[in-house]
N, C-alpha and C positions, 0 to 999 in steps of 0.2 A: 656245764661250762667249764672250757679247756683246762688244765692245769697250767699256772706259768710256770715257763724255764729260767730254772736260775743257775748261773755257771759261776761260781768257787771258786778264786785263785788265790793259793797260799800252797808257801811250800811247808808249814808247821799242820803237825794233823790236826794238833789242839784246836784250832782256827777252824778248819775245815770238819769237826767235828761239831763244833760249838752252833755251826752255821748249822748244819743239817738237823738239828735238834731244836734250832729256832724258827726255821722256815718248815716244821715238819707238820704245824698242823694248822697251816697257812694253803691248803691246798695246790700245795707247787712240787714242780720236780725238778730233783737238787742234782746239779753235776759239778763231780770236784776232778779241778786239777792241781798237780801238786810241783809242775812245772810246763815250760812254753812249748813244748813238745805234746804234751796233752792236751794242752790247748786248740793249739795247730790240727791236730789229729780230730779233735769236737768242731772244730771247725770247718774243718775239711768231709763230716757230716752233714757240715749246713743245717744246725740245728738251729733255731727260732729263736735264740735266749731275749727273755721281757728283761732281765737284769741280771748285770756280772760283778761282784765282789774282787776287784783286783788286787794283790798284793804289789805295790812299788817296787819291791825290792825279792828279786828270786835270784836263785842261784844261776841260773843258766840267760836269763833276757830282763829287761827293762818292763817296770810294768806300761811306761809310756808308749811303747816298740806294741806291748800289748794291747792297749786301750785301741789305738790308729788300728789293729786286726779288728778288731772285735767291731770296730765302729764301721769299718770298711766293707764286712761281710755285714752286719744289721745294725742299719743305720737307725733303726728305733730301739735297738737295747739302752737303756739308761744303766750308766757305768759309774759305780761310786769306788773308789781307790780307798786302799789301805796303809796306813803311813804309821811310821811311832815321830816322834817328837822330831828329830831331827833332821829328817826329811818332808819337811812343812811346807818348803819354798817348791821342791817338787810337785809336792800335790797339787798347789795353787797351778803351776804349771800344766797338771794334770786337766785342771777345768779348764783352764785356757782353750786346749784341745780336746774338750769335749765331757770331760769327765761330770755326771750331774751335781755329784759331794764331795767329800772325803771323810774318813773317819780315825780317827789317833788309837793305837794302841798301847795301851793296853785299856780295852771297851768299859770304861766305866760306870757310864751309864747305859745301863741297858734300853730302861725304858725311851730314849731319847734317840737309841737307835734303833726298837720295835719300830716308830714313829713313823722315820724315814722310810725305812724298807718297805713298810705298809703303805707310805703316799706314793712311794716310787708305780709300786705292784699295779695298785687303785688305777694311776697316771692323775694324782690328784694332786700332784708337786704345785708348787707357786709358779704359773707363766710368766713370761717375761711383761708382759701387758702390765699383768699385779707387781711384778718390779718396778715398773718407768711409774705406776701411779703410787707407790709408796716412794720414790724417789721423787716425786714432787710435790708432796708435802714438804720435804728440806729446802724446794727450792733448783734441784736438778733436774732440766728436762731436755730429751733429747729424742731424737727422729727417729722413726723405727728401723732404720738401717745404721743407727749410730754406734761406734764403736767405744762409746761409754756405755753401751747395753751390758758389753759382754763385761766389764769395768763392775758394774751395780750387782751379777752376776756372780763373781766372784768376791764382794762386797760383805754380800748374804750371806756365802757358806762361811766365810773365816767372822762375821760377828760374831758368834756363837760359840769362839773358839776361845780359851785364855793366851791368847796372842797379843804381843804389840805389833803396833802398823806402823809401817812408813810412808805416806803419801806425798810423792812427789807433785811439780806440774807448777808450769811459768805464775806468775802473781797473775789471781784474777780468774783463774779455771775456774772455782770453787772448792779447793782444798777440804776448808772449814766445812763446808756445806756436805761433803763425803766423809768425814767424822761424822759429824753430826748424825747421818742416814745411817752411821754401822750403828751409832752408841746405840740411834730409835730400835734397831733391830735385834738389840743382842741382851743378854738376860740381866744387864746392867740400866736398863733402860730407865726403870724407875728411880733410878738414885740419879746424882747430879753429874751433868757436863762442866764442866771447868775450862777454860782456853785463857789461852796468856802469849800473848806474841813476846818471843827470846829477843828481838831485833830491838824494841820501843823502850825499853830498859835499861838502866844502866844497871853493873854487876853488881853494886852491891842492894840495890834495891831489891834487881831480878832476884837473890839469893831470898833474901825477905820474905818474898811475894811467895817462893816456891816453898818455903821450910816456914815461914812464922819465924816469928822472933820474941822473944823474952821482954818481962819492964826489966829497963836501963842498960838493954843491950846498944844502942848507939842513943846520941843524942835525938831529941824527939818520940823514943818509945818509953811514951808513960803507960803503958799497959800490954798484956800479951798481946799476940795478934795468933790468930792462926793460918798458915802458909795454903795453897791452895793442894798441897797434897792431901793436906786433912780435909779443907770443905770438899775434895772432888771423893773420900773415900768412899770405895764401892762403885763410885761410879767409872768416868771417864776423863783422864786429865790430857785434854789438850797441848803439845807445845807446838806452835806455832814457829816459824821460819827457824825451825831449831840450829841451823847451819849459821844463825848470826848468837847462838851462846857463845860468849866467854868460856874460854878452858880451865880458869878453877870450877865454873859453873858445872860446867861436860864430867868433871871428876865426882860431884857430887850429883848429881842426876845417876851415874855411872853405878853409884854406890847402892841408891837407894832401890833401882832395879834389880840388883843382885841380891842385896840382903830383904829389901821389902820394910826398911827402916831409914828412918834420918834423925837429925837431929834438929831443934828449932836452934835461930841465930841466937849465941847466949846461952844456950841452955846447955845440959849435959844430960840430959836423960832421952833416949831413942826412944823414939814415936813409932808405934806398926801404923803402916797402911797397905788398904788393899787396893789398889785401883788398876785400868789397863790406861796404858798411854798411846795415846796416837797424836804422830809425830809429823808436822808439816817441813816441804822446804820447795824452795825454788830455785835450788842450789843444787850442783853436781856433788854430794857429798865424796866419793871416792875422789874426786881431783884436792877438795876440801884437806883430806886425809894425804895425800902428797904434797899440801903446802903446809902441812902441819896446825894445821887452823882447826882441825876437828879430827879425833878420835877413833882410831879404830876398832877398841872394846864397845863404845859407846855405839858407834852406829851397828855392830852386830846384835846387841842388845834391842836395838829400836825395830831395827828391821826383821821382827817375826813374819812380816809379811812387807811386799812392798808393793803398791800399788801407785799409778803414772798417768794421771788426769791429761790426756792432750790437751794441747792449744788450739784457742775456736779454731785456728785458721785451717788447721788438720781435719774439721769435720763442719764443713760449711754449710751443708744441711745440717745442720743444730739450729742455723740461724732461725730461720722463719721462725722455727716449733718455739725457740726461746723469745724470740724477740714479738710475736703475736701471744704467746701466754701470759707474760708481763704484762703488756699495755693493759692485756683484755682484763687481767684480774685486778690490777692494780687503777687502770687509770677508765676502763670502759670504753676503751677506742679502741680502732682496728686501723692494721696497715696493709695498702695497696700493695700491687703484685712488684709495680716500678721501683718503690722504696726497698721493697724486700730485695728486689736485686743488685739496688747499690750497697744494700749492709751488707751481700753475700761478694761483695765484688772486694770490701775491703777487708786488709788484713786483721786487724785491731790486734794488734803489739798488746794490750791489755787486757786481752782476751773479752771474758762476760761482764766481768765489771765494768769496761770499757763499756760495752757496748749498751747494758743498762744506764751506765751514768750518758751514754749520749743521747737515750731514749727517754729520758728524765729532763734532759735541756731542752729538745726539742718541744716536748709536752707544755713545759715550763712556760717555752717563746709562744707557742703557737696554740691559738684556742680553736681544735676541730677535735672532730669524731672522725674521721682517718686520715693518718698519716698518709701524706705523700710526698715523692723523691724531692720536692723543691723545698717540703719542709726541716728536712737533714742538715743538721751543722754543715759549710761546706767544707771541712776538713775532712768529710766523707764523701759527699759525692764530687769531687776536685779531681780527676785521674790525675796519677803521679805523673809525671814524665819519666818514661822510659828510658835506660841508660844509651840506649840503639839510639835516640831519638834526641840528645843531647849534644847542646856542641861541646868542644874542647872547653870552654871556660866555664861552659854554666855545670859541670861536672865536677869541680871542684869541692872542697871542702865548704866554702865560703858561701857557694849557690846554695847548696843545699842545706844549709842551718839557714841562709836568708829566706826561702821558700818555706820552713818548721815554723821561723820567729814570725812571718806573714800568715799563717793559719793559726799560729795561737792568739795575733792582735784580734784577726777576726772573730776568734771564740770568746775573746773577754766582751769583744764590743758587742756581740750578740748577747752574752749573758748579760747585759747592765741594760740593755735596751729596756726592760720591762720595769725595773727598778726606779721610782719617781722619786723617792729621796735620797742619792745616792750623797754620801759623805766622800767629797772629790778626795781631801787631803788623805783621808783612811784612807783609800785608796790605793794611793801613790805609794804610803805608807808600807803596804801589803806587797806591791810592787818592786819595793827598796827588800823587802825582806824574800820573796820569791829570786831577783838575782844574786841575793846572799846566798841563798841555800843551792842552784845553778852552779855557781863558781864553786861551792864546798863539794858538791857530789863530782863535778869533771876534777876536781885536785884530786880526793878519794880514789876515783881509779885511776888517774895516774899513778898513784902511792902503788895502789896495787900492783901495777903493774911492773913496777921500780924495786920491788919489795919493801916500801916504806923510804926508801933511801932519797930524801928532798933534798940533798944537793946534785943527785944524777936528775931528776925531774926539775929542775932550776935550770940547768943548764941544759934542757933538753927542749924547753916550752921556751929559752931565753927570758927569764925571769929570776929574779932574787929570791933567795928562800923568806926572806923576811917579810914579803909580798904575799907567798903560801901563806907562810904561820900567821899572816893578817888575816889572809877570809876565811882558812880555817877555824880561828879564833871570833869571828865576828860575831857577836848575837843577833 
């Protein structure tokens, strides 16, 4: 059997000596390079390396540059990058560029390191198909050429590391599913996964939910209660919509991440916690920092590794796989090709969540074993008018709103067609609440654009501040 050829690139003699000893009993031919010049010399000799361990910080070159050179000469060569904690983000970039994994210095867990090296030398590493099968258990479905596959590879590498993770993505892209996938692959998988939506709870209640409270801490606190930092101990705490967290809560979160300690509301004694935090946001936190709505130091603590989930419209090839997997496994029905093409043509502003809701709606209304294009909601199959096809009058805001309202009315009517015991009065109450909710959202967006200046907004919209206040306070 031909000896495996391994290249070790590091400017520290102790590291190269360590790997010489580690690989000595593994039938390996070890090549050592202490700088980029030596790497180039070895590559010029056309040595067919099977494995390369490359330090990311060399005195005369970037590890990313060497990774590119090695892969160009020997595409089959597996590459492990070696890094200190301060360059973990660069290590993740290396994985995106083709590295198989990364190791943090110093090498604390020699057994884990040996297992990784052995698996790559024997080509017994987890392949992409296996990774996709694992992800499917958590509800993450993708096509063979999906950009999600690269994201899963990175997530699987960082899952076993002691790093906080920030997941970015539009609403409905599956950020919590990715968080659960990472937790499931981590060494914390047998411990709790606890999630909380930071934007769905008031500031006072959010503090109690996160940190717990003592008896008598506030009205209604009749007994002590553990918060999520205690409930998730040794596991994973998922902070959804972290960009919505109030600034006072951000300060307390920062302290926990820095010290590993927190104090219950109304308490005095600090409590230790050992958790990994995975945060998610649909906002651009860099812009939030510029607007003084998010703390830069908290972002640095949360962003040990950042994963960005692409919108569904940017990966249309995933739509057939997601749709068919969902209806097959949950309802035991199928979708024909014309319906699939209609689903692919739609832009899905609500992403995967909206797609699944549309399929639920379709199956609830139509009792069929095969979903066809005519079964889909009309707001999917009705082709929107392209701006170039519109007349000047129909391109106005009023015309676009009118089309949206018509689609909404059709959706509501389709939903209630199958309800025999409809409570019409109750329906009208719900529609009134919806009207109020839309008004509040429009005003909140307007206030965000005017930095909260109601006087300025009222002049801009030709409405009195009293009306704005009334709608915002309406229950």
